C-alpha positions as CSV (number, residue, x, y, z in Angstrom):
1,X,21.4,66.1,-10.4
2,X,24.5,64.4,-11.1
3,X,25.6,64.5,-8.1
4,X,22.7,62.5,-6.5
5,X,23.8,60.1,-9.0
6,X,27.1,60.3,-8.6
7,X,26.5,59.9,-5.1
8,X,24.2,56.9,-5.4
9,X,26.7,55.4,-6.8
10,X,29.0,55.5,-4.4
11,X,27.3,54.5,-1.3
12,X,25.9,51.2,-3.9
13,X,29.2,50.7,-5.9
14,X,29.6,46.6,-4.4
15,X,26.0,46.3,-4.9
16,X,26.2,47.3,-8.4
17,X,29.5,45.4,-9.3
18,X,27.7,42.8,-8.2
19,X,24.8,43.0,-10.1
20,X,26.8,43.5,-13.3
21,X,28.8,40.6,-12.4
22,X,26.1,38.1,-12.2
23,X,24.3,39.6,-15.3
24,X,27.2,39.1,-17.3
25,X,28.0,35.4,-16.5
26,X,24.0,34.5,-16.8
27,X,24.3,35.9,-20.4
28,X,27.6,34.4,-21.2
29,X,26.6,31.2,-19.6
30,X,23.5,31.1,-21.6
31,X,25.4,31.8,-25.2
32,X,27.5,29.0,-24.6
33,X,24.9,26.8,-23.8
34,X,23.1,28.2,-26.9
35,X,26.2,27.5,-28.7
36,X,27.4,23.7,-27.8
37,X,23.2,22.9,-28.7
38,X,23.4,24.4,-31.7
39,X,26.6,21.6,-32.7
40,X,24.8,18.8,-31.5
41,X,22.0,19.3,-33.6
42,X,20.0,15.5,-33.3
43,X,17.8,14.2,-35.8
44,X,14.2,14.8,-34.3
45,X,12.6,11.7,-32.7
46,X,10.0,10.1,-35.5
47,X,7.1,7.7,-35.0
48,X,7.4,5.0,-36.8
49,X,4.2,2.9,-35.6
50,X,1.2,3.9,-34.2
51,X,-0.8,2.3,-31.1
52,X,-3.1,-0.7,-32.2
53,X,-6.4,-1.5,-31.5
54,X,-5.1,-4.8,-30.4
55,X,-2.8,-3.6,-27.8
56,X,-5.2,-1.0,-26.6
57,X,-8.0,-3.2,-25.8
58,X,-5.0,-6.0,-24.0
59,X,-3.7,-2.4,-22.2
60,X,-7.4,-2.2,-21.0
61,X,-8.0,-5.8,-19.9
62,X,-4.9,-5.8,-17.9
63,X,-5.5,-2.7,-16.2
64,X,-8.7,-4.1,-15.1
65,X,-7.9,-7.1,-14.0
66,X,-7.1,-8.2,-10.6
67,X,-3.4,-9.8,-10.0
68,X,-3.4,-12.5,-7.3
69,X,0.7,-11.7,-6.5
70,X,3.6,-9.6,-7.6
71,X,5.3,-12.5,-9.0
72,X,2.2,-12.6,-11.7
73,X,2.3,-9.3,-12.2
74,X,6.1,-9.4,-13.0
75,X,5.3,-12.1,-15.1
76,X,2.6,-10.3,-17.1
77,X,4.9,-6.8,-17.9
78,X,7.9,-9.5,-18.9
79,X,5.5,-11.5,-21.0
80,X,4.2,-8.3,-22.5
81,X,7.9,-6.3,-23.0
82,X,9.1,-9.5,-25.0
83,X,5.9,-9.0,-27.4
84,X,6.8,-6.2,-28.0
85,X,10.2,-7.0,-28.9
86,X,8.8,-9.6,-31.4
87,X,10.4,-12.5,-29.2
């Protein structure tokens, strides 16, 4: 049985080395990414303001209304953006 294993290793030596190399490089890459991610721990995103009913209904009315042109659509989107910024 030992001779069969030796023969198998001799026959597929280059393939075995290639597989071992790919696995080692993959593990090394994962470990480096994990270490870098741990060092760059950031504060989680917090949502402070929920969706208001008024904005939901205005969005619904906006979505169901047919617009005459692209210019009108752009202006409405721009105005909604400004309103969200509080301008």
